[in-house]
C-alpha positions in Angstrom: 0.0 -0.1 0.1 1.4 3.3 -0.7 2.3 5.8 2.3 -0.4 8.7 1.2 -3.4 5.5 1.2 -1.6 4.4 4.5 -2.3 7.8 6.3 -5.5 8.3 4.8 -6.9 4.5 5.9 -5.3 5.9 9.5 -6.9 8.9 9.6 -10.3 7.0 7.9 -10.2 4.5 11.1 -9.5 6.9 13.7 -12.1 9.6 12.9 -14.7 5.9 12.7 -13.1 5.2 16.3 -13.9 9.1 17.7 -17.2 8.4 15.8 -18.1 5.7 17.8 -16.7 6.9 21.1 -18.5 9.9 20.6 -22.3 8.5 19.8 -21.4 6.1 23.2 -19.8 8.7 25.1 -21.4 11.6 24.2 -18.2 12.7 24.1 -17.0 12.6 27.2 -14.3 10.7 29.6 -15.2 7.6 31.6 -15.3 7.1 35.0 -16.1 5.2 38.1 -19.8 3.8 38.8 -22.5 6.0 39.3 -25.7 5.2 40.7 -25.3 2.4 37.7 -24.2 4.5 35.0 -20.1 5.8 34.6 -19.4 9.2 36.1 -17.8 11.3 33.6 -15.0 12.6 35.6 -13.1 11.3 38.7 -13.6 13.6 41.7 -11.1 14.2 44.3 -13.7 14.8 47.7 -12.1 17.5 50.1 -13.2 17.6 53.4 -15.7 20.2 53.6 -17.3 22.0 56.5 -19.9 24.9 57.0 -22.1 26.0 53.8 -19.9 23.4 51.7 -20.7 20.2 53.9 -24.4 21.2 54.1 -24.2 21.9 50.5 -23.4 18.4 49.9 -26.9 17.2 51.3 -28.4 19.9 49.6 -27.1 18.9 46.5 -27.0 15.5 47.1 -30.8 15.2 47.5 -31.7 18.1 44.3 -28.4 17.7 42.0 -26.3 14.2 42.2 -29.1 11.8 40.5 -27.9 14.3 36.8 -24.7 15.3 38.0 -23.6 12.7 40.2 -22.9 12.1 44.0 -19.2 14.5 44.1 -20.6 16.4 41.0 -18.5 14.4 38.5 -21.4 14.0 36.3 -23.4 11.0 35.3 -23.1 8.7 32.1 -26.3 9.8 29.1 -27.7 12.1 32.2 -25.3 15.4 33.3 -22.3 16.6 33.0 -19.7 16.8 35.7 -19.4 20.0 37.4 -15.8 19.4 38.3 -14.8 20.5 35.0 -13.3 23.2 33.2 -16.4 24.8 31.7 -17.8 25.6 35.3 -15.1 27.3 36.8 -15.7 30.6 38.1 -14.6 33.1 35.5 -16.3 30.9 32.8 -19.5 30.1 34.7 -19.6 32.2 37.8 -21.9 31.7 40.7 -24.7 33.6 38.8 -24.9 31.2 36.6 -25.6 28.2 38.6 -28.4 30.5 40.3 -29.8 31.2 37.3 -29.6 27.0 36.0 -31.7 26.0 39.4 -34.2 29.1 38.8 -34.8 28.9 35.7 -33.4 25.9 33.8 -30.7 25.7 30.9 -30.4 24.9 27.1 -27.8 22.4 26.1 -24.8 24.5 24.9 -21.2 22.5 26.3 -22.6 18.9 26.1 -25.0 16.3 24.5 -27.8 16.0 27.2 -30.3 18.1 26.3 -31.6 21.6 28.7 -32.0 21.6 32.3 -34.6 22.1 33.5 -35.4 24.8 36.3 -35.4 22.4 39.9 -38.2 23.6 42.2 -37.9 23.5 46.0 -34.3 24.3 46.5 -34.1 27.6 48.8 -31.9 30.9 48.3 -30.1 29.5 51.6 -29.6 26.0 50.0 -28.7 27.2 46.8 -25.8 29.4 48.5 -24.8 25.8 50.3 -24.8 24.1 46.8 -22.8 26.0 45.0 -20.5 26.7 48.3 -19.8 22.5 47.7 -19.3 22.4 44.0 -16.3 25.5 44.1 -14.8 24.1 46.9 -14.7 20.5 45.1 -13.7 21.9 42.1 -11.1 23.8 44.3 -9.9 20.8 45.4 -9.8 19.0 42.0 -7.9 22.0 40.5 -10.7 23.8 39.0 -9.7 27.2 40.1 
C-alpha cells in the first residue's frame, strides 16, 4: 500500500473510532460507577465544613441524580460540574443560580436542556454553590 493510502486509511479509522466513542460516551471521558451509570469525571473529595458540608447534602437531594454525588457527572444523564467549563471565570455563581431557577439550554454537552429545579431555597442554593466550588478547588478547577 502506498504511504498516502496508509495515512488516509489511518485517518478514516481514527475518525470512525472517534465517532463511535463520541456516540457511546457523548464526547466525555469515562470514570467510575455512579448510580448504575458511569461517572464522567474522576473527583477527589475534599474535607468539607460549614456551608460546603451542608451544600453536599442539598446537592445530593437536588442535583446528584444528574450531576453525580460528587459532581462528577453521570453518563447519559448530566455533565460533570468538576470541569473547566464550570470554573468561576466561565460560569460564575450567578450562572448556577440561574440554572437552578430558570433551567439551562444545552450548550457544552449533549444531555439536552436542564429544567429548572423547584423547591431549592435560596439558602440551600448558596450552600450547593459552596459545595461545588469547594470540590472544584480540590480538583484544580480554579
